[in-house]
C-alpha positions in Angstrom: 0.0 0.0 0.0 1.3 3.4 -1.0 0.0 6.9 -0.1 -0.3 9.2 -3.0 1.1 12.6 -2.0 0.5 16.1 -3.2 3.0 18.9 -2.3 1.4 22.4 -2.0 4.1 25.0 -1.3 5.1 28.3 -3.0 8.8 27.6 -2.4 10.6 25.4 -5.0 13.3 24.5 -2.4 10.6 23.0 -0.2 9.4 20.9 -3.1 13.0 19.7 -3.6 13.4 18.7 0.0 10.1 16.8 0.2 10.7 15.0 -3.1 14.1 13.9 -1.9 12.6 12.5 1.3 9.8 10.7 -0.6 12.4 8.7 -2.5 13.6 7.1 0.7 10.2 6.2 2.1 8.8 3.2 0.2 5.1 3.7 1.2 5.0 7.3 -0.2 4.7 8.3 -3.8 4.4 11.6 -5.5 0.9 12.3 -7.0 1.6 15.9 -7.9 3.0 19.3 -7.1 1.3 22.7 -6.8 2.8 26.1 -6.0 -0.4 27.8 -5.0 -3.3 26.5 -2.9 -5.7 27.7 -5.6 -3.9 25.3 -8.1 -4.5 22.4 -5.6 -8.3 22.8 -6.0 -8.2 21.8 -9.7 -5.7 19.0 -9.0 -7.8 17.4 -6.4 -10.8 17.5 -8.7 -9.0 15.3 -11.2 -6.6 13.2 -9.2 -6.8 10.8 -6.2 -4.7 12.0 -3.3 -4.2 10.3 0.1 -1.8 12.9 1.8 -1.0 16.6 1.3 2.2 18.2 2.5 0.8 21.7 2.9 2.5 25.1 3.5 0.6 27.8 5.3 1.8 31.2 4.1 1.2 31.3 0.3 0.0 34.0 -2.1 -3.8 34.4 -2.8 -4.9 31.8 -0.4 -3.3 30.5 2.8 -2.9 26.8 3.4 -5.3 26.8 6.4 -8.0 28.7 4.5 -7.6 26.2 1.7 -8.0 23.3 4.1 -11.2 24.8 5.5 -12.8 24.8 2.1 -12.4 21.0 1.6 -15.4 18.8 2.2 -13.6 15.6 1.7 -10.1 16.1 3.1 -7.1 13.9 2.4 -4.7 13.5 5.3 -2.7 16.6 5.8 0.8 17.3 7.2 1.6 21.0 7.6 5.1 22.1 6.5 5.6 25.7 7.7 8.4 28.0 8.9 6.1 29.6 11.4 5.2 27.8 14.6 2.4 30.1 15.7 -0.1 28.3 13.5 0.3 24.9 15.1 -2.7 25.1 17.5 -5.0 26.3 14.7 -3.7 23.5 12.5 -4.3 20.7 15.0 -7.9 22.1 15.5 -8.3 21.3 11.8 -7.2 17.8 12.6 -4.0 17.7 10.6 -1.8 14.6 11.0 1.3 16.5 12.0 3.0 19.9 11.9 6.6 20.1 10.5 8.5 23.2 11.3 10.9 24.2 8.5 13.7 23.3 8.1 12.9 19.7 9.2 15.2 16.7 9.1 14.5 13.3 7.5 13.8 11.6 10.8 11.1 14.1 11.7 9.6 13.8 8.2 9.6 10.0 8.6 7.8 10.2 11.9 5.0 12.3 10.3 4.8 9.9 7.4 4.4 7.0 9.7 1.5 8.8 11.5 -0.2 9.4 8.2 0.2 5.7 7.2 -1.4 4.7 10.5 -4.4 7.0 10.1 -4.8 5.9 6.5 -4.8 2.3 7.6 -7.4 3.0 10.3 -9.7 4.8 7.7 -9.5 1.8 5.4 -10.3 -0.6 8.2 -13.3 1.4 9.3 -14.7 1.3 5.8 -13.9 -2.4 5.2 -15.1 -3.6 8.6 -18.3 -1.9 9.8 -19.3 -2.4 13.4 -21.0 -5.8 13.9 -24.7 -5.7 14.8 -25.5 -5.5 18.5 -27.7 -7.8 20.4 -31.4 -7.0 20.3 -31.5 -5.8 23.9 -28.8 -3.3 23.2 -30.3 -1.9 20.0 -32.5 0.8 21.6 -32.0 3.9 19.4 -31.5 7.4 20.6 -34.2 9.9 19.6 -32.9 13.4 19.2 -35.1 16.5 18.7 -33.3 18.6 16.2 -34.6 21.4 13.8 -38.2 20.7 14.8 -37.9 17.0 14.0 -37.4 13.9 16.1 -34.4 12.1 14.6 -33.6 8.5 15.3 -29.9 7.7 15.8 -28.4 4.3 16.6 -26.1 4.3 19.6 -23.4 2.4 17.7 -23.3 5.4 15.3 -22.7 8.0 18.0 -19.0 8.9 18.3 -19.3 11.6 21.0 -21.5 14.3 22.4 -20.3 17.9 22.9 -21.9 20.4 25.2 -22.6 24.0 24.1 -24.3 25.5 27.1 -28.0 24.4 26.9 -27.4 22.7 23.6 -25.6 19.5 22.7 -24.0 18.4 19.5 -24.4 14.7 18.9 -21.7 13.6 16.6 -22.1 10.7 14.2 -19.7 9.2 11.8 -19.6 12.3 9.5 -22.1 14.8 10.8 -23.8 16.0 13.9 -27.3 16.8 15.2 -27.8 19.9 17.4 -30.4 19.6 20.1 -31.6 21.8 23.0 -30.7 19.6 25.9 -28.0 19.4 28.6 -25.1 17.0 28.5 -26.1 15.8 32.0 -29.5 14.6 30.7 -27.8 12.5 28.0 -25.3 11.1 30.6 -28.3 9.8 32.6 -29.8 8.2 29.5 -26.8 6.6 27.8 -25.6 3.2 28.8 -22.6 3.6 31.2 -20.8 0.6 29.9 -20.4 2.2 26.4 -20.4 6.0 27.0 -18.0 7.8 29.3 -17.9 11.4 30.5 -14.3 12.5 29.8 -14.7 16.3 30.3 -17.3 18.8 31.5 -18.1 19.3 27.8 -17.7 15.8 26.3 -19.1 12.3 26.5 -17.6 9.7 24.1 -18.4 6.2 22.9 -15.5 3.9 24.2 -15.5 1.8 21.1 -14.3 4.6 18.9 -11.2 5.4 21.0 -7.9 4.9 19.2 -5.5 5.9 22.0 -5.1 8.0 25.1 -2.0 10.2 25.6 -1.6 12.7 28.4 -4.6 14.9 28.5 -6.0 14.0 25.1 -8.0 11.2 23.5 -7.7 10.5 19.8 -10.6 8.7 18.1 -10.5 6.3 15.2 -11.6 9.0 12.8 -8.7 11.2 13.8 -10.7 13.6 16.0 -8.9 14.7 19.2 -10.9 15.3 22.4 -9.6 16.7 25.7 -9.4 14.6 28.9 -10.4 16.9 31.8 -8.2 17.0 34.9 -11.1 15.9 37.1 -11.9 13.0 34.8 -8.5 11.3 34.7 -9.9 8.3 36.7 -11.9 7.2 33.6 -8.8 5.8 32.0 -9.1 2.7 34.2 -12.5 2.0 32.6 -10.7 1.2 29.3 -9.5 -2.3 28.7 -5.7 -2.9 29.0 
């Protein structure tokens, strides 16, 4: 399996460095090169890409603004000379943030992370969750936009509190409902859903790994682990 890579950077030297590194990593291959983010739009419309190495400060359109416009995003590794955009980048769920100039060993680490996430995405598509037993199949009914929407518990990744509203996140979308997170906590099965933060409840089966004060889900989303909720780690197997 190889990841098809697109380089988007306005500096030719940056292209040269990445191309040289790609030659030494067998699971990466060049899909194309663009020197402006605006050029990348047309490229993505006509070519399959698994991973983008994306600069931030470019003429006409910044890398992060370009990223926000994409509905179906490939995996993204930021390559920038400016560290102040790191937090904003990770909020957009990039795989990694490489600060120029970066060495091959750091580039390889980012590539391995991308390969890991790509593999998880493929596994999630190829192996959907098995059906649950009849007694566990009670759906969740959510009042949203004047409608009562049915959602299977196995499709709920996590719930996010927004004051008196809650976002119920599914696999690729959310429902917004006027309820409190506490009311959901009382309703959801405690063996499957865990409160990890004052603003988040998650479905245990979608956890990829826990590291420090963050929890990464199988879809790449990162959620905070609240200081007063550290004890929930022991509820996970292993």
